[in-house]
N, C-alpha and C positions, 0 to 999 in steps of 0.2 A: 504493500498499498505507499502510495505518494503521500507524504503530508504536504499541505500550500499553508501557508502560516497564514493567520487571520489576524490582521493589527490596525486594520480599518484602512488601508491602504487599496486602490483601484484596483482591477483588473483580475481578482481572483479566478472570478465566473470565467474568463476569455481564456486563463491559463486552466483553468478542469475542462473546458469544451476543447482546447487543442490534444490534453491528455485523452480524454473520451473516443478523440477521432483517432488514436494510436492504439486502442482498445486497452487502457491502462487506467486501473481504479486510482480514485484519489478521495481525499477527505480536507476539507478547509477546518482547520482548527486551531485554537491558542493553546488545547492543552497541551503543557509539557511531556505527560508522558508519550501521548500519540507522535509527538513531535521526536522524541528521542526514539521511540519504538517502530518509527516509519522506517522501509526502505530506503527510503530518498526523501531529500525536502526543499520544497521550493519557498523562498521569499520574492513573493511578485512587490510590482509596486508604480503605483502613478498617488502622485501627491507631494507632498509639500517634506522636505527633510528632517525642519524640527519636530512640528507635530507626528511626523511617521516614528522618529526615533522618540517619543514623549510615552505614544504608546505601545512602543517594544517594552521599554522601562516599566512601565505600570504594569504592563502582564509578568514582570519577570522575564521576559522571552529574548531582551538583549545577552544576558546571560544563558538562555538554553541554547542560542545559537554559536555560543562560543562554544558548548561540550558537544556538538555534536561531530561525530566518527564519520557517519553515513556521507555517502556523495550530495552536495548541497547546491542548489543554483538560485544564485539572487539574481532579477531582472530588474533593468532601469533603475529604477528608485532602492530597490533590491542592491543591486551593485554599490550605487553611491552609498548606502548606509552601513557597507563592508569596507570601507577606506577608512582612512584617519581622523579627516575632518572635512567639512563641505562648507562651503561659503554661503551656502542657501542657510540662513538664522544661524549661520558662526555655529554650525552642530556639530560635536564629537563624534565622530561614527565607532565603528566596532574594532576596526586598526587591523581586521584579518588582511588586507592589500594595503602596502605599504607608500601609500600614493593619497593626495587631496583632491579635492573637486572643487573646481572653480564655475565661476560664471562663463560662458563666451563672450566675447567683447562684441560690443556692438556694432561689426564692421560689417556685417550681413546681414538678414533678417533671424532674429532667433524668436522662439524657439527653432531649434533644427527639426524640421517635420517633413519626414519622408524616405527614399530609397536611399540607401548609399553601400557604397563596395567597401570590404574588407581584405584588409593584407595579414594573412595568417600566416603561423609558425605549424610545422609538422606535429600536432600531439594527438593524439587520440579521440580527445572532444571535439577536434573542429574534423574528424576526418570523412569522408567524402562529400567535404567541402571545400571547394575551389576559391584560391583569392581572386578577387574581383567579383565574388556572387554579391548579391546585394540583399540586404536586410533593411526594414521597417523603423525607423528611429523617431520620438518623438523627446525631445530634451531643451533644456537650455544649459544646463549644466554639465560638464565634461570629468573624468579621472584621468588626471595627466599619466604619461606613458611613464611604466616603470618594471621593475624587476620581474612583478607579475603577468606584466603584458602577453598575452599570446594570440591575440592579432589586434590592430589598429583602423582606423578610419582616419578620415579628414572632412572636415566642414569648419572653414576658417582657419584651422588648426590641427594640427594631429591630435589624436585623443585615442585613449584605449577602448577599443569596441567589446573585446572580450578579456577578464582576468581570471587567474586560477592561481591558487594557493593550497597546494595538497588536496583535499579532499572538495574546498569550497572553490566553485565556478560561477562567475558571473558575464552577464551579457549586458552592454549597454543599451541596443535595440530590445525589440520584442519580437522573440519567435514565433508566440503564438498568434502573429499578425504578420509575420513573413513569407508566406505562403507554403512553397515544397522546402526553400532552405530552411526555413525554420523548423519546419518538421523534420529535416533531417537532422539539424542541433540537438530538438527532443529526442528524436532517435538515440542520439549518441549519448544522451545522459541517462537514457533510460538502460542503456547496455554498459553502464559503469560497474 
């Protein structure tokens, strides 16, 4: 069973529907025992960093996330909360990824909305995905490139599109809204 962490951030239903299309059972939960006993865990996210982190802390989910040993996937805001700090509300993150989250400079339209390609490293989590494959992004903030970056994209400047640190994986894009390439990435996650 896949646990989708419920912390009042958006896109839990679309993530659950994407898993359902792959014939994978999931549960949306904030129950620590269900999260820790799941085969895999997903932290989705559409929302604002400081209120999302406050919701995680109020439920004690910040500490639960740090204890997870099974494959873990953060999506969009879920990626940003796993970083050290976010400029959005000057929010301390969970520090799983050794990078900070910044707002895009207003040199072009912000937020970055739409399809964009990635440049990837050859890792299992990104197998059967090609560099230059497109994914769907919706974000005003980005994680800087760091030692945990396994794929990058470019909008105004280069940024981390996919991060990995041990069992923790995260995408800035929305795989659940990224058509066949997003479906492939979710399949890769399910096979970890």
